[in-house]
C-alpha positions as CSV (number, residue, x, y, z in Angstrom):
1,M,74.1,78.7,124.1
2,L,72.5,81.3,121.8
3,G,72.0,78.9,118.9
4,Q,69.5,76.9,120.9
5,R,67.3,79.8,121.9
6,T,64.1,80.5,120.1
7,A,63.1,83.9,118.9
8,E,60.3,84.0,121.5
9,A,62.7,83.2,124.3
10,I,65.2,85.8,123.2
11,Y,62.4,88.4,122.9
12,S,61.0,87.7,126.4
13,Q,64.4,87.4,128.1
14,V,66.3,90.2,126.4
15,V,64.4,92.4,123.9
16,K,61.3,93.0,125.9
17,S,63.2,94.7,128.7
18,L,64.7,97.3,126.3
19,S,63.2,100.7,125.9
20,P,60.9,101.3,122.9
21,S,63.6,103.3,121.1
22,E,66.2,100.6,121.6
23,R,63.8,97.9,120.4
24,L,63.1,100.0,117.3
25,K,66.9,100.3,116.7
26,L,67.3,96.6,117.1
27,A,64.4,95.8,114.7
28,T,65.9,98.2,112.2
29,L,69.3,96.5,112.5
30,I,67.7,93.0,112.1
31,L,65.6,94.0,109.1
32,N,68.5,95.8,107.3
33,D,70.6,92.6,107.8
34,I,68.2,90.4,105.9
35,P,68.4,90.5,102.1
36,P,64.9,90.8,100.5
37,Q,65.4,87.7,98.4
38,A,66.0,85.6,101.6
39,V,62.4,86.2,102.7
40,V,60.2,86.8,99.7
41,D,59.5,84.1,97.1
42,Y,59.5,86.0,93.8
43,S,58.3,83.1,91.8
44,E,55.3,83.8,89.7
45,A,54.3,80.1,89.6
46,W,51.6,78.9,92.0
47,T,52.0,75.6,93.7
48,E,49.2,73.2,94.6
49,D,49.5,74.5,98.2
50,D,49.2,78.1,97.0
51,Y,45.9,77.2,95.2
52,R,44.6,75.3,98.2
53,D,45.5,78.1,100.6
54,F,43.9,80.7,98.3
55,A,40.7,78.6,97.9
56,A,40.5,78.0,101.7
57,A,40.9,81.7,102.4
58,S,38.4,82.7,99.8
59,W,35.8,80.3,101.1
60,A,36.4,81.5,104.7
61,Y,36.0,85.1,103.6
62,I,32.8,84.3,101.7
63,T,31.4,82.4,104.6
64,Q,32.1,85.2,107.0
65,K,30.5,87.8,104.7
66,L,27.4,85.6,104.3
67,E,27.1,85.1,108.0
68,E,27.4,88.8,108.6
69,E,24.7,89.5,106.0
70,E,22.4,86.9,107.7
71,Q,23.0,88.5,111.0
72,N,22.3,92.0,109.7
73,A,19.1,90.8,108.0
74,S,17.8,89.1,111.2
75,T,18.6,92.1,113.4
76,G,17.8,94.9,111.0
């Protein structure tokens, strides 16, 4: 039954075997069938999860940049 398949299963069993032009056509059909408001949250209010995610991503970025600087300083 189609309702029980996952997107990954459908992709590997059906879509992957299509030609690139047919896959592009299918992707276009799927994207055109989804209204924008169904996917994007247009709310301007941030939740606690949003703040946590932002802080975690910011710290990860800062840590990565500091590590890159340390690496460059020790090799350069």
